[in-house]
C-alpha positions in Angstrom: 44.7 7.2 -44.0 44.4 7.4 -40.2 41.3 9.7 -40.6 39.7 7.5 -43.2 39.8 4.4 -40.8 38.5 6.1 -38.0 35.5 7.2 -40.0 35.0 3.5 -41.1 34.9 2.4 -37.8 32.3 5.1 -36.7 30.3 3.7 -39.2 30.1 0.2 -38.4 29.7 0.6 -34.7 26.3 3.3 -36.0 25.0 0.2 -38.0 25.4 -2.1 -34.9 23.5 0.1 -32.6 20.9 0.6 -35.2 20.5 -3.3 -35.8 20.3 -3.6 -32.1 17.5 -1.3 -31.9 15.3 -2.7 -34.7 15.3 -6.4 -32.6 14.5 -4.8 -29.3 11.7 -3.1 -31.0 10.7 -6.2 -32.4 10.8 -8.6 -29.5 11.1 -7.0 -26.3 7.2 -5.5 -25.8 6.2 -9.7 -26.5 8.8 -10.5 -24.0 7.6 -7.9 -21.4 3.9 -8.8 -22.0 4.2 -12.5 -21.5 3.9 -12.1 -18.3 -0.2 -12.5 -16.3 -0.9 -12.2 -12.8 2.4 -13.2 -11.9 2.5 -16.3 -13.8 3.9 -17.2 -16.8 2.1 -17.9 -19.8 3.5 -20.2 -22.9 3.1 -19.8 -26.3 -0.6 -19.3 -28.0 -2.4 -22.9 -27.6 -2.3 -24.8 -30.6 -5.2 -24.9 -32.6 -5.9 -28.6 -33.1 -8.7 -30.8 -32.3 -10.9 -30.1 -29.7 -9.7 -26.3 -29.9 -11.4 -23.1 -31.1 -10.1 -21.2 -34.0 -7.7 -18.3 -33.6 -8.6 -14.5 -34.4 -7.1 -13.8 -37.7 -4.0 -11.1 -37.3 -4.0 -11.2 -33.7 -1.4 -13.8 -31.3 -2.6 -14.5 -27.6 -0.4 -12.4 -25.2 -2.0 -12.0 -22.1 -5.5 -12.7 -20.1 -7.2 -13.4 -16.9 -7.3 -16.8 -15.4 -9.8 -18.7 -12.9 -8.9 -21.5 -10.3 -11.1 -24.6 -10.7 -13.0 -24.8 -7.5 -15.6 -26.6 -5.5 -19.0 -25.1 -5.2 -22.8 -25.5 -5.4 -24.4 -25.0 -8.9 -28.6 -24.6 -8.7 -30.2 -24.6 -12.1 -33.4 -23.0 -12.6 -36.5 -22.5 -15.1 -38.5 -19.5 -14.9 -41.9 -18.5 -15.7 -44.4 -15.9 -14.9 -48.0 -15.8 -14.2 -51.1 -14.9 -11.8 -52.4 -16.4 -8.5 -55.3 -18.6 -8.3 -57.2 -19.8 -5.3 -56.6 -23.4 -4.8 -60.1 -24.3 -4.1 -63.4 -23.1 -5.9 -66.9 -24.1 -4.8 -70.3 -23.4 -6.3 -73.0 -24.0 -3.9 -76.3 -25.4 -4.8 -79.8 -25.4 -3.9 -80.7 -28.9 -2.3 -84.3 -28.3 -2.9 -87.0 -26.0 -4.1 -88.0 -22.9 -2.1 -88.4 -19.2 -1.6 -85.2 -17.2 -0.5 -85.9 -15.7 2.9 -82.6 -14.4 3.8 -79.8 -13.7 1.9 -76.8 -13.2 4.3 -74.3 -12.2 2.1 -72.6 -10.5 -1.2 -69.7 -10.6 -3.6 -66.7 -9.8 -1.3 -67.7 -11.0 1.4 -65.8 -13.7 3.5 -67.1 -16.2 5.1 -66.2 -19.6 7.4 -67.3 -23.2 6.9 -70.5 -23.7 8.1 -71.6 -20.1 8.1 -75.6 -19.5 7.0 -75.2 -18.5 3.2 -79.1 -17.9 2.5 -82.6 -19.1 4.2 -85.4 -20.8 1.9 -88.5 -21.7 2.8 -91.4 -24.0 1.2 -94.6 -24.1 2.3 -95.3 -27.4 0.0 -92.4 -29.4 2.4 -94.0 -27.8 5.5 -97.5 -29.4 4.6 -95.6 -32.9 3.7 -93.7 -33.1 6.9 -97.2 -32.4 8.9 -98.8 -35.3 7.1 -96.3 -37.5 7.2 -96.0 -37.1 11.0 -99.4 -38.1 11.2 -98.9 -41.3 9.0 -96.3 -42.3 11.3 -98.3 -41.6 14.5 -101.3 -43.7 13.0 -98.8 -46.5 11.8 -97.2 -46.9 15.2 -100.7 -47.3 17.1 -101.7 -49.6 14.4 -98.3 -51.4 15.2 -99.0 -51.6 18.7 -102.5 -52.7 18.7 -101.5 -55.7 16.4 -101.2 -58.8 18.8 -100.2 -62.4 18.0 -98.6 -65.7 19.4 -95.7 -67.3 17.8 -92.0 -67.6 18.3 -89.4 -65.1 19.8 -87.7 -62.6 17.7 -84.9 -59.8 17.9 -85.7 -55.8 17.5 -83.3 -54.1 15.5 -82.0 -50.6 15.3 -83.5 -49.1 12.3 -80.7 -45.7 12.0 -77.4 -45.4 13.3 -76.8 -43.1 16.2 -76.9 -42.7 20.2 -79.3 -44.5 22.5 -80.2 -41.4 24.4 -83.7 -42.9 26.2 -83.8 -46.7 27.5 -87.3 -47.2 28.8 -87.6 -51.7 28.2 -86.3 -53.5 30.8 -85.9 -57.8 30.7 -89.4 -58.9 31.9 -91.5 -56.0 30.6 -94.5 -56.6 28.7 -94.1 -54.7 25.6 -97.7 -54.2 25.4 -97.8 -52.4 28.4 -95.0 -50.4 27.6 -96.6 -49.6 24.1 -99.6 -48.5 25.7 -97.6 -46.1 28.3 -94.7 -44.9 26.6 -95.4 -45.6 22.8 -91.9 -46.8 22.3 -88.9 -49.0 23.8 -85.9 -46.5 23.3 -85.7 -43.7 21.3 -82.3 -43.2 19.1 -80.4 -40.0 18.8 -79.2 -39.8 15.0 -77.0 -36.6 15.3 -76.0 -36.2 18.6 -77.6 -33.4 19.2 -80.6 -31.9 21.5 -82.6 -29.0 20.7 -85.1 -26.4 22.7 -88.0 -24.2 21.2 -89.4 -21.2 22.6 -91.1 -18.2 21.9 -88.3 -15.4 21.2 -88.1 -12.6 23.3 -87.3 -8.7 22.3 -83.3 -9.6 22.1 -84.0 -11.8 19.0 -84.5 -8.8 16.6 -81.0 -9.0 15.6 -80.8 -12.9 15.7 -80.6 -15.0 12.7 -80.9 -18.6 11.2 -77.2 -19.8 11.7 -75.9 -17.4 14.5 -74.3 -18.6 17.5 -75.9 -18.6 20.8 -75.5 -19.9 24.7 -77.6 -22.6 26.0 -77.5 -22.7 30.0 -78.5 -25.3 32.0 -77.9 -23.7 35.5 -74.6 -22.2 35.4 -73.2 -24.8 32.5 -72.7 -23.0 29.1 -73.0 -24.7 25.8 -72.8 -23.1 22.5 -75.9 -23.5 20.2 -77.3 -22.6 16.8 -80.2 -21.1 15.8 -81.8 -23.7 13.4 -85.5 -21.9 13.0 -86.9 -18.3 13.5 -90.4 -17.1 13.1 -92.0 -14.7 15.2 -93.7 -17.2 17.2 -91.2 -19.7 17.3 -87.3 -20.3 17.7 -85.6 -23.6 17.3 -82.1 -24.0 18.7 -79.8 -26.6 18.8 -76.9 -27.6 20.4 -74.2 -30.7 21.0 -75.5 -33.3 23.5 -72.9 -33.1 26.1 -74.7 -35.2 28.6 -78.0 -33.2 28.9 -81.1 -35.1 30.1 -84.0 -34.6 27.9 -87.0 -32.7 29.6 -84.8 -30.2 31.4 -85.6 -26.8 31.6 -82.4 -24.4 29.6 -82.2 -20.8 29.0 -80.9 -19.2 25.9 -79.1 -16.1 25.6 -77.0 -14.1 22.6 -73.4 -14.9 22.9 -73.1 -11.4 25.0 -75.6 -12.6 27.4 -78.8 -11.0 26.4 -81.9 -13.3 26.8 -83.7 -14.9 24.1 -86.1 -17.2 25.6 -86.1 -20.7 28.0 -87.6 -24.3 27.0 -87.2 -27.7 27.6 -84.4 -29.9 26.2 -85.6 -32.5 23.4 -83.9 -34.8 21.3 -83.5 -33.1 17.9 -83.5 -35.9 15.3 -85.5 -39.0 17.1 -86.0 -42.5 16.0 -88.6 -44.4 18.4 -87.7 -48.2 18.7 -91.2 -50.1 18.8 -92.2 -53.5 19.6 -95.6 -55.8 18.4 -96.0 -57.6 21.3 -94.2 -60.4 23.9 -92.1 -60.1 26.8 -88.2 -58.3 26.6 -86.0 -61.3 27.6 -82.7 -59.5 27.1 -81.6 -56.0 26.7 -78.2 -55.4 24.9 -77.6 -52.0 24.8 -77.4 -49.2 27.8 -78.7 -45.5 27.6 -76.1 -43.3 25.7 -74.5 -46.0 24.2 -73.5 -45.6 20.2 -75.6 -48.0 17.8 -75.1 -49.1 14.2 -77.9 -49.2 11.8 -79.2 -52.9 12.1 -78.1 -53.3 15.7 -80.0 -56.1 18.2 -81.5 -53.7 20.5 -84.0 -56.3 22.6 -84.6 -60.1 22.3 -88.5 -60.7 22.6 -90.0 -64.0 23.6 -93.3 -65.2 22.8 -94.5 -63.4 19.7 -93.5 -63.7 15.8 -94.8 -61.2 13.2 -97.9 -62.4 11.5 -98.7 -61.5 8.0 -100.5 -59.3 9.7 -98.0 -57.9 11.9 -95.5 -57.6 8.9 -97.6 -55.5 6.9 -98.0 -53.3 9.9 -94.4 -53.3 10.4 -93.5 -52.4 6.8 -96.2 -49.6 7.0 -94.5 -48.4 9.9 -90.9 -48.2 8.5 -92.1 -47.0 5.3 -93.8 -43.9 7.1 -90.9 -43.3 9.1 -88.4 -43.2 6.2 -90.5 -41.1 4.3 -90.5 -38.7 7.4 -86.9 -38.9 7.8 -86.0 -38.0 3.9 -88.6 -35.0 4.4 -87.0 -34.1 7.7 -83.6 -33.8 6.0 -85.0 -32.7 2.9 -86.2 -29.4 5.1 -82.4 -29.0 6.4 -81.4 -28.2 2.8 -83.6 -25.0 3.0 -80.7 -23.5 5.6 -77.3 -23.0 2.8 -74.2 -23.1 4.4 -70.4 -22.6 3.4 -68.8 -25.9 2.3 -65.4 -24.1 2.9 -63.6 -20.9 4.8 -63.3 -18.3 1.8 -64.5 -15.3 0.2 -67.8 -14.9 -1.9 -67.4 -14.4 -5.8 -70.8 -14.5 -6.7 -74.4 -14.2 -5.7 -76.9 -15.5 -8.3 -80.0 -14.6 -6.5 -82.2 -12.3 -4.0 -84.4 -12.3 -1.4 -88.1 -13.3 -2.3 -86.9 -15.4 -5.2 -88.0 -18.8 -6.0 -85.3 -21.3 -6.8 -85.4 -24.6 -7.9 -83.5 -27.4 -6.7 -80.0 -27.8 -7.7 -79.1 -24.2 -8.5 -75.9 -22.6 -8.1 -76.6 -19.6 -5.9 -73.5 -18.7 -4.6 -69.8 -19.1 -5.7 -66.9 -19.1 -3.4 -63.0 -19.4 -3.5 -60.6 -20.0 -0.7 -58.4 -17.4 0.8 -55.7 -19.3 2.9 -53.7 -21.1 -0.1 -53.3 -20.2 -3.8 -51.5 -21.7 -6.5 -49.5 -19.9 -9.4 -50.1 -21.1 -12.9 -46.8 -19.8 -14.6 -46.4 -20.2 -18.6 -42.7 -22.0 -19.0 -41.0 -21.7 -22.0 -40.4 -24.7 -24.7 -36.9 -25.0 -24.1 -37.2 -25.6 -20.4 -40.8 -27.6 -19.9 -38.5 -30.9 -20.4 -36.6 -30.0 -17.3 -39.7 -29.5 -15.3 -40.7 -32.2 -13.2 -43.7 -32.3 -10.4 -42.7 -31.9 -7.0 -39.5 -29.7 -7.6 -39.7 -26.9 -5.4 -39.4 -23.3 -6.5 -39.1 -19.5 -5.3 -42.3 -17.4 -6.1 -41.9 -13.3 -6.2 -45.1 -11.4 -6.4 -45.1 -8.2 -8.0 -47.5 -6.1 -5.4 -45.2 -8.1 -2.5 -41.5 -6.5 -3.5 -39.0 -7.9 -1.7 -41.1 -10.8 -0.2 -40.7 -14.2 -1.5 -42.6 -17.2 -1.2 -41.9 -21.2 -1.5 -43.7 -23.2 -3.7 -43.9 -26.6 -5.3 -44.9 -28.2 -8.6 -47.7 -29.8 -8.4 -49.4 -29.7 -12.6 -47.4 -29.3 -15.7 -49.8 -29.0 -18.8 -49.4 -31.4 -21.6 -51.2 -29.1 -24.4 -48.4 -25.9 -25.2 -49.9 -22.0 -25.9 -48.0 -20.8 -29.4 -47.6 -17.0 -29.6 -45.2 -15.4 -32.2 -43.7 -19.0 -33.2 -43.0 -20.0 -29.9 -44.3 -22.3 -28.0 -45.0 -22.1 -23.4 -46.8 -24.8 -21.2 -48.6 -24.0 -18.0 -47.0 -25.2 -14.7 -49.1 -25.3 -11.6 -47.3 -24.5 -8.5 -48.8 -24.6 -4.6 -47.4 -21.8 -2.8 -46.3 -22.5 1.1 -48.3 -19.6 2.5 -51.0 -17.0 1.8 -50.2 -14.1 3.9 -51.1 -11.0 1.8 -51.9 -12.7 -1.3 -55.1 -12.2 -3.4 -56.5 -14.1 -6.5 -55.4 -12.2 -9.9 -51.7 -10.8 -8.6 -49.3 -11.2 -11.2 -46.3 -13.2 -9.8 -42.6 -15.2 -10.9 -41.3 -18.6 -10.2 -37.7 -20.1 -10.4 -38.4 -23.6 -10.4 -35.0 -25.4 -9.1 -34.5 -28.2 -11.7 -31.0 -29.4 -10.9 -29.5 -28.6 -7.3 -25.7 -29.7 -7.3 -23.5 -29.7 -4.1 -19.9 -29.4 -3.5 -19.4 -30.2 -7.5 -16.4 -28.7 -9.8 -16.7 -25.7 -11.0 -15.5 -22.7 -13.5 -17.1 -19.5 -14.9 -18.5 -19.9 -17.9 -16.7 -17.6 -19.9 -13.9 -20.2 -19.5 -15.6 -22.6 -21.7 -15.0 -22.3 -25.4 -16.5 -25.0 -28.1 -15.3 -26.0 -31.6 -16.5 -28.5 -34.0 -19.0 -29.4 -30.9 -16.5 -29.9 -28.6 -16.3 -28.0 -25.7 -12.6 -27.3 -24.0 -10.7 -24.9 -22.2 -7.2 -23.0 -22.2 -5.0 -23.9 -19.1 -2.5 -21.4 -18.0 0.4 -23.1 -19.7 -1.3 -22.7 -23.5 -2.4 -25.6 -23.8 -6.0 -26.9 -24.0 -8.4 -29.6 -22.6 -11.2 -31.4 -23.6 -14.1 -31.1 -21.0 -17.7 -32.4 -20.3 -20.0 -30.1 -18.5 -22.9 -30.3 -16.5 -25.8 -27.9 -14.6 -24.7 -24.2 -15.3 -26.4 -21.3 -13.5 -25.7 -18.7 -15.6 -22.2 -17.6 -14.0 -20.7 -20.9 -13.1 -20.9 -24.3 -15.2 -20.4 -27.8 -13.6 -17.0 -29.7 -14.8 -18.3 -33.5 -14.9 -14.6 -34.7 -16.4 -11.4 -32.8 -18.1 -9.9 -30.7 -14.8 -9.0 -31.2 -11.4 -9.4 -28.8 -8.2 -6.8 -25.8 -8.5 -6.0 -25.8 -12.1 -5.9 -22.6 -13.6 -8.1 -21.9 -17.1 -8.6 -19.1 -19.1 -11.2 -16.5 -18.7 -10.4 -13.5 -20.9 -8.0 -13.2 -23.8 -5.8 -9.8 -24.5 -5.0 -9.7 -27.9 -2.5 -7.4 -29.5 -3.8 -6.3 -33.2 -0.7 -7.0 -36.0 -2.1 -3.6 -37.6 -1.5 -1.6 -34.4 -1.2 -1.4 -30.6 -4.5 -1.6 -29.5 -5.6 -4.4 -27.2 -8.6 -6.1 -26.9 -10.6 -8.2 -24.5 -12.2 -11.1 -26.2 -14.5 -14.1 -24.6 -13.6 -17.4 -25.7 -17.5 -18.2 -25.6 -21.3 -17.3 -24.9 -23.1 -18.7 -22.2 -26.0 -20.3 -24.5 -25.8 -24.0 -24.2 -24.2 -24.7 -21.2 -25.3 -27.4 -18.6 -27.9 -29.0 -21.7 
């Protein structure tokens, strides 16, 4: 009997140990795993309103948490495209003529004002000679007419500078007109000129080139306006030079070209029709506007004959001025600094007025026309800043700003994109046609609450986070840069939110990291 009792006691102890082992196997792993990063984690959050659906056959046991912090979030929209010159110009001829000198070809760089080509026109030269004769005849006829009558004013027929004034108070106009042929002369463009037979050093000179004009030791830069075998015309700014001074002209390197006397480049003579000068309103080198009163004359007033002669003179002067302006158009100059992209004429070719002979584009300013996806275009606005990278300039970034947004999209494979034009801040090392990409800053949030994008879950259209104590909290999000998302409401700085969950499968002991949500849709 004693033996039987001992045996029964041993069996009871064995059963109790077995039960304890089973219990320990069921609960101890959960207790040990219920610690995350040194913080206690409670039960898995209840799946109620605002919480995401749980994973079937799994239980939340551990995870990685992040703290709600303050920081900056920059949201961008991107696009790719190619660089273009901001300015493109077609250069048109202003008159009909023959191309005598073509100075450029495609690919050449030019500065604003450089001579691109020089034309000639025999018809225009003949017309100018005839008009000069008409003007002289009209001037003589006007000075020969006499009349008595009332006082009158002499007005400036054109704007410019009174380069020469020979009339003084109490002078007799008839006498002045016989001796000088004018009362004063207006310089229309504030430039003087010198004409001479070119010397041997002129072989390398062409129209439009810069040269040096010397009056004793004083140098001023001039421009070659006309060049033939027997005449070179050089104009230069009127830097208080006197008319009739002897000057020498050299190349910029000092090689002699010739010498002559200074003349007014675009003179407009002022004449009278009789009487005595009572008042002189301007002095030499004064600027005048067209229609300004220059002289007050007593004792004469134009009769019908005088009026007719005056009109004839004014018509002749106007016609000559127009012809001379047309002649200036025979020298075609670059309207901008840039590169020549196209030349549409050859030396010896006759070209008509208003023909596009040369095309230019700027080299100091570029823009990027980038294609932006239809999902992002609503966030892009004119004036937004951008960072531009150029494929051919690896490692360099350029600043830019949005200047234009196309209203019409281009559809490719069912997806629409819109052209966005950005003006770059600099042009060093850039060329038209280079491939480039832009990141346009559509939102720039400073010192805002933010969490990693992986911390945001969505259920039934509601965004929420899981807190360290296992509960869930609905949130409203704002901007996102792809790594962090702005928290507009729902959390406070310092709170901890679940970023990555570790789940233990009910069919085995393998753990799997799961993310609450993808990044798509944040910040929208």
